[in-house]
N, C-alpha and C positions, 0 to 999 in steps of 0.2 A: 504493499500499499504505499502511494506516494502522495502526501498531502499538501505539498507547497502551494498549489493553486487555491484550493478552498480555504487554507490557513490565511493566505494573503486576503482573500476575499472577505472572510469573516472578521479580520483585524480591521480592515477599511470600514466595513459596516458598522462595527462597534465603536471605532473611533469617531465616527460621524452620525452617531444616533440613529442608525438605520436598522431595520429588521431583515433578517436573511430566510429565504425559503429553500429548502432541500428539494432538488429535482434530478433524478428520480432513482429510486431503489431498485425497482424490478421492472424491466422494459424488454421488449422483444429485439430491440435495434441497438445499435452502437456497442456491440458485445465483441470482446477480444476473441481470437480464434480459439484459445484453449477452453474458454467457456462454451463456446459452441459445440465442443466435442464431448460435453457431460453426458453421460449415460445412466439410467437407472434412478430409482427413487432415493436411495440413500445418498448417493454421490451428489445428485442434483439438490436435495434438500440441504445437505451439509454445506455447500458451496453458497446457496442463497442465504442461509442463516448466518454463515460466517461473514459475508459482505455486509449484511445489515447490521449484525451486531458490531462490526468494526467502525463502520461509517456513522451510524446513528450514535453509537457509544462514545465515539471521539468527540462529537459536538453536542452531547447531552446537555440541555439547558441553555445552549447558544443558538440553536436552530428551532424556532417555535413551531414550525409546520413543514411537513414532509409530504411530497408525491410518493406515496409508498408503492403504489403500481399504476403505471402509466399505459394506456392503449391496450386495456385487456380485452376489447371488443374487435372482433374480425371487421374487415372493410370489403364485404362481399355484397354490395348493392343492398337490396332489401332483405337478404338472407344473413341476419347478424347472428354470430355465436361467439365462442371463445377463441381468441386469436391464436394462430400456431406460433410456438416459440420453443426455446430450449426448456423453458420452465413448464409450460403446458404439455409437452410431449411426454415428460417423465411423471408429472404430478397432476395433471389435468387442472380444474378449477381450483384444486386444493393449494395450489402455489400461492393464490391470492390469500388465503386463510393464513399460510405459514408466514407470508411476508409481513402481514399486519400484526400477527401475534408477536413475531420476533421484533419489530420496531417498537410495539408497545413495551416490551421488556426492556429493551434498550434505552428508552426514554419515556417514562410514564406520563410525562406532562405535555409531550409534543401533539400537535393536532396531525392526525393521520388521514391523509386524502387519497381517494382514487381518483384518477385523472384522464379525461378523454375527449375526443373531438367529434364534430359532426352532430352536434345535438340542438342546433338553433334554427335551421332553415326550414322554409315551407316546402319541403320536397318529401317524396316516399321514403328516400334513403334516410334522411334526418328522423323521419317519424319512426322507422324501423329501429334507428339506433336509440332513440329515447325509450322505446318499449324494452328493448333488450337490456338497457342499463337499469331501468327499474327493476326488472326481473332479476338481475344479478344482485342489486342491492338488496331485494328482499330475501333472496337466498343466503346472502351474507350475514344479514341480520338474524335470520333464523337460526344461524349456526354460531351465533354471538361472535362474529368477527368484529375487531374493534375499529370499524371504519368510522370516522367522525364527520366526514365532509366529502362532497363531490366537486371536483374541479371542472369547470367548462374551459376546455383550452381556448376556445373562441377564436380560431383562425377562420375568420368569416369570409366566405367567397362573396366578392362584391356584387357579382351578377344575381345573387339569390336574395329574395325577400327573407326577413326574419318572421317566424311564425309565432308573433307576439302572444296570441291566445294559448297556443299549444305549449309554448315555452313556459308561460305563467303556470299552467296546469301541471306541467312536468315539475317545476321547482316546488309547487304547493305538495305535490305527491312525495318528492324527496324530503320536504320539511316534515311531512307526516311520519317518516321513517325516523325522525329525530336526528337528521343530518344537517349539517351547515353547507353552505354554497359558497364557492369562490370563483371568480374569473381570473385564469391562471396564465394565458398565453394570448392576450388579445392583440390582434392586428387584422388588417382587411387585405385580402388577396384581391388585387386589382388588374390583373392582366387582361381581364375582359372588360373593363370599364373604359369610358371615353378619354381621349388623349389630352382633351383640355384640362389642366391642372385644377382650376376652380371647380368645374363640374365634377371631376373625379373626387376630389377632396370632399365635396358636399354629399356625394353619395356614400363615401367611406364613413363620414360622421353620422349620416342617417343611420346606416346599419349598426353602428356602435350604439347609438341613441335608443334604437329599437331593441337591442338585446338588453342593455342596461335597464331600460324601462319595463321589459317584460319581467326581470328578475326582480326588480325594486317594487313592482306591483305587489309582490308576496313577501320579501323579506330583503334585509340589508345584507349583501354578500360580506364575508369577513376579510376579504381582500379583493382588488381589482388590480391585476398586473398586466402590462402589455410586454410582448415578446420582443425587447428591444425599445428603445425610446426615440431613436432618430432614423430616418430614412437611410442615412449614410452607411448604417450597419444592420443589415436585415438578411434573413434566410430566404425571404420570398422569391428573389430572382434566381435562386439556384434551382428551383422547380417551377416557377411561374413567371418566368421572363417575358416581357412584353414583345409582341412581334413587331411593334412599329418603331422600336428602338428607344422609346423615352423610358426614362428610369421608374422603377415601382415607387409607389408612395403609400406604403401600408401602415405608417406608425404615426404617433401624436406630433413628432417635430419634423421638420423638413431636414434635408441634408445640411443645412446651415444651422440647425437647432432652433429654428423659428417655430413658433406655435402655429398649429394648423386647426381648422375646425373640429377635428377629432379630439384634440386636447381640450378645446373649450367644452365639447360635449361631455367628456369624461368628468371634467371639474363640475359642471352644473349638476350632472346626474347625482354624483357623490354628495355635493353640498346640499341637494335638495332632499336627499334620502332621511 
């Protein structure tokens, strides 16, 4: 285990009065080659537990919230199930239970979050993902798995409307399970939006406002985080580069760190909650 980078980040946060979130303890991607070779229940369980015990234990009391399991749902259109991974191959859905119980033992006071995407849009795919997530959360509750919150990644496709009524109902159902809600990776994927910056920024702000409004109609999220802060540094063009050659504008500040309509929308939503 090499902790140089997270140690520096946490030291910076603590020196500047900032809170830190942990992302992520169990995921299907960004895995080292040796981990992808894990086989069998015993070996896979041991390595998952060891990883979580080491990482969460090191920062016990210093990271108040962890994305324990990230993207547990498959991405198969409207046929949504458990995502295939090195964890699920050997442990099935039980890997989620194991990850949360291990994280809880490592830091009894941290907020433990299950985090996923594609829960917001007015599409059949998003509707199926909302149903699948609720079903999963109910199964985890029935097994007394210590999930405390659901994270909306909220990588919002700019060309898709937010299903405000259904998102509000979904959030209400999540709250009825005794869970909190966070927005964890907010940005707007704008590759299909108009080239004009003002028009594009207005649509992006509208999408963000619709999502935050749908959640705030039911509850105040315990956090609203964007996936980056300035358009200068963003993952979006890696996968969603615009075909017209214009730069992507997915975040609250432009490439020169100037505030955009999205930032004002976020501020207004949070201030009015």
